[in-house]
C-alpha positions in Angstrom: 46.5 -210.9 -14.6 47.4 -208.7 -17.7 44.7 -210.5 -19.7 42.1 -209.8 -16.9 43.0 -206.1 -16.9 42.8 -205.9 -20.7 39.4 -207.6 -20.7 38.2 -205.2 -18.0 39.1 -202.1 -20.0 37.8 -203.7 -23.2 34.4 -204.2 -21.6 34.4 -200.6 -20.4 35.2 -199.4 -24.0 32.3 -201.5 -25.3 29.9 -200.1 -22.7 30.8 -196.5 -23.5 30.5 -196.9 -27.3 27.7 -199.3 -27.8 25.0 -196.8 -27.1 26.2 -194.1 -29.4 23.9 -193.7 -32.4 26.8 -192.6 -34.5 28.8 -189.5 -35.2 29.0 -187.0 -37.9 31.9 -184.8 -39.0 31.3 -181.2 -38.1 33.1 -179.9 -41.2 30.7 -177.9 -43.3 27.8 -178.1 -40.8 26.4 -174.7 -40.0 22.9 -175.6 -38.5 21.8 -178.4 -36.2 18.1 -179.0 -36.4 16.3 -181.2 -33.8 12.7 -182.3 -33.9 11.5 -184.4 -31.0 8.7 -185.7 -28.8 8.9 -187.0 -25.3 12.7 -186.6 -24.9 15.2 -185.3 -22.4 17.9 -183.6 -24.5 21.3 -182.5 -23.0 23.6 -180.4 -25.3 27.2 -180.1 -24.1 30.6 -179.4 -25.6 33.5 -181.7 -25.6 37.1 -181.8 -26.9 36.5 -183.9 -30.0 35.9 -182.8 -33.6 32.7 -184.7 -34.5 29.0 -184.2 -33.6 27.8 -187.2 -31.6 24.3 -188.0 -30.5 23.9 -190.7 -27.9 20.6 -192.4 -26.9 21.1 -193.1 -23.2 17.8 -194.8 -22.2 15.4 -197.3 -23.8 18.4 -198.4 -25.9 16.6 -201.5 -27.3 14.2 -199.2 -29.1 16.3 -196.6 -31.0 14.3 -193.7 -32.3 16.9 -191.6 -34.1 16.6 -190.6 -37.7 19.5 -188.5 -39.1 19.7 -186.6 -42.3 22.2 -184.1 -43.8 21.1 -181.5 -46.4 23.8 -179.2 -47.6 25.0 -177.5 -44.4 22.1 -178.6 -42.1 22.3 -181.7 -39.9 18.8 -182.8 -38.9 17.8 -185.2 -36.1 14.3 -186.5 -35.8 13.7 -188.0 -32.3 10.0 -189.1 -32.3 9.1 -191.0 -29.1 5.4 -190.6 -29.7 4.5 -194.3 -29.5 1.0 -195.3 -30.2 -1.1 -197.1 -27.6 1.2 -195.9 -24.9 -0.7 -194.1 -22.2 2.3 -193.7 -19.9 5.0 -192.3 -22.1 8.5 -192.0 -20.6 11.0 -189.5 -21.9 14.0 -191.0 -23.7 17.3 -189.4 -22.7 19.8 -188.1 -25.3 23.2 -186.4 -25.1 24.3 -184.2 -28.0 28.0 -183.7 -28.0 29.4 -180.8 -30.1 33.0 -179.6 -30.5 33.9 -177.0 -28.0 35.3 -174.6 -30.6 32.1 -174.8 -32.8 29.5 -172.1 -33.3 26.4 -173.6 -34.8 22.9 -172.4 -35.2 20.5 -174.6 -33.3 16.8 -175.0 -34.4 15.0 -177.1 -31.8 11.3 -177.9 -32.0 10.1 -180.3 -29.3 6.9 -181.3 -27.5 6.6 -182.8 -24.0 10.3 -182.5 -23.6 13.1 -181.1 -21.5 16.2 -179.3 -22.8 19.5 -178.6 -21.0 22.3 -176.7 -22.6 25.7 -176.2 -21.0 28.9 -174.5 -22.2 28.0 -173.9 -25.8 28.7 -171.2 -28.3 25.9 -170.7 -30.8 22.6 -169.1 -31.6 19.5 -171.0 -30.3 15.9 -171.0 -31.4 13.8 -173.3 -29.1 10.1 -174.1 -29.3 9.1 -176.5 -26.6 6.1 -177.5 -24.5 5.5 -179.3 -21.2 9.1 -179.5 -20.1 11.8 -177.4 -18.5 14.5 -175.5 -20.3 17.8 -174.9 -18.6 20.7 -173.0 -20.2 24.0 -172.2 -18.5 27.2 -170.7 -19.9 26.1 -169.7 -23.4 27.7 -167.3 -25.8 25.0 -166.5 -28.5 21.5 -165.3 -28.9 18.5 -167.0 -27.5 14.9 -167.1 -28.8 12.7 -169.4 -26.6 9.1 -170.4 -26.6 8.0 -172.7 -23.8 4.9 -173.7 -21.9 3.9 -175.3 -18.7 7.3 -175.5 -17.1 10.3 -173.4 -16.0 12.8 -171.6 -18.1 16.1 -171.0 -16.3 18.9 -169.1 -17.9 22.3 -168.2 -16.3 25.6 -166.8 -17.5 24.5 -165.8 -21.0 26.4 -163.5 -23.3 23.9 -162.4 -26.0 20.4 -161.0 -26.5 17.5 -163.1 -25.1 13.9 -163.3 -25.9 11.6 -165.6 -24.0 7.9 -166.2 -24.6 6.2 -168.4 -22.1 2.7 -169.8 -21.3 2.4 -170.8 -17.7 6.2 -170.8 -17.5 8.2 -169.4 -14.6 11.2 -167.6 -15.9 14.4 -167.2 -13.9 17.6 -165.5 -15.2 21.0 -164.7 -13.6 24.1 -163.0 -15.0 23.0 -162.0 -18.5 24.9 -159.7 -20.9 22.8 -158.4 -23.7 19.2 -157.2 -24.0 16.7 -159.3 -22.0 13.0 -159.6 -23.1 10.5 -161.9 -21.3 6.8 -162.4 -21.8 4.9 -165.1 -19.9 1.6 -165.6 -18.2 0.4 -166.5 -14.7 4.0 -167.3 -13.5 6.7 -165.4 -11.6 9.6 -163.7 -13.3 12.9 -163.3 -11.4 15.8 -161.5 -13.0 19.2 -161.2 -11.2 22.2 -159.2 -12.4 21.0 -158.4 -16.0 23.0 -155.9 -18.0 20.0 -154.4 -19.9 16.3 -155.1 -20.1 13.8 -154.4 -22.9 10.2 -155.5 -22.2 9.3 -157.8 -19.2 5.7 -158.9 -18.5 3.6 -161.5 -16.8 0.1 -161.6 -15.3 -1.2 -162.6 -11.9 2.3 -163.1 -10.6 5.2 -161.1 -9.2 8.2 -159.7 -10.9 11.6 -159.3 -9.2 14.2 -157.6 -11.5 17.7 -156.5 -10.8 19.5 -154.9 -13.7 22.0 -152.2 -14.8 20.2 -150.4 -17.6 17.4 -150.2 -20.2 16.7 -149.8 -23.9 14.4 -147.1 -25.3 10.8 -147.5 -24.2 11.5 -150.4 -21.8 8.5 -151.7 -19.9 8.0 -154.0 -16.9 4.4 -154.9 -16.1 2.2 -157.4 -14.3 -1.2 -157.6 -12.8 -2.7 -158.4 -9.5 0.7 -158.7 -7.9 3.8 -156.9 -6.7 6.6 -155.6 -8.9 10.0 -154.9 -7.5 13.2 -153.6 -9.2 16.7 -153.0 -8.0 18.9 -150.7 -10.1 22.2 -148.8 -9.6 22.2 -145.5 -7.8 23.8 -143.8 -10.8 21.2 -144.9 -13.3 20.3 -142.5 -16.2 16.5 -143.0 -16.5 13.4 -142.0 -14.7 10.1 -143.9 -14.2 6.6 -143.7 -15.6 4.3 -145.7 -13.4 0.7 -146.8 -14.2 -1.9 -149.0 -12.6 -5.0 -149.3 -10.4 -5.1 -149.8 -6.7 -1.3 -149.6 -6.4 1.2 -148.5 -3.7 4.5 -147.0 -4.8 7.8 -147.2 -2.8 10.6 -145.3 -4.5 14.1 -144.7 -3.1 15.1 -142.4 -5.8 14.5 -138.7 -6.5 13.0 -137.6 -9.8 15.6 -137.1 -12.6 15.5 -134.6 -15.4 15.7 -136.9 -18.4 13.9 -137.9 -21.5 14.7 -141.6 -20.9 11.9 -143.5 -19.0 11.3 -147.0 -17.7 7.6 -147.8 -17.7 6.4 -149.7 -14.7 2.8 -151.0 -14.1 0.6 -153.4 -12.1 -2.7 -153.5 -10.4 -3.7 -154.4 -6.9 -0.1 -154.5 -5.8 3.0 -152.6 -4.8 5.6 -151.1 -7.1 9.0 -151.1 -5.3 12.1 -149.3 -6.7 15.2 -149.9 -4.7 19.0 -149.3 -4.9 21.3 -152.3 -5.7 
């Protein structure tokens, strides 16, 4: 019986370690750079001390290339197979120590990226895949196309540039800047906004404050904001063929939020 139990746990151990592509000591590493094509990348923290990248699917065809140059750990994950008209995305888990604070440089195409419970500064350039980030302490600089960007529980400044990307944020502390096209922007419980813009789509924004010369603008659609009753800024509104609904009296201030649209309604409401 004891031998059977030992064999059972031994097989589990093999199954959980066989698919790891290896680990790297985190000591001395400051930057993690990832280049990939046709991948699903999940970045999470764990209680260990090493950096581990696991290939979770298509394990018979490993595509990982790893290189360390000074303080930069680089992964190349090219799944751009020739003569493959129906490419499937290969899944990866990147495990990083929970007490780490790396800089992440991610450049991917036709990929999806998920980040959860990480401290670090991220620069992400991706296409044709979703980006989801939750529970992050650090700055975010994101470029994405043709899929959603969802950000929640972020402490740090955020800049998002999208092309046909819907952008949804919730619970952000820092300055929030978003620019996309032809897709909706939805902001909930932001501390402070800078410039927010899209085209041919609605904007819904709920926030506490603004930076100097903040602007929220769209075209051919409605724009709605919710702000605290005791805000310290007034509004400068522009546009053609618009209707304005404003719950606030005019303030005597030199601090303005610029709002604009065309062929739509501008709504300003109390939180």
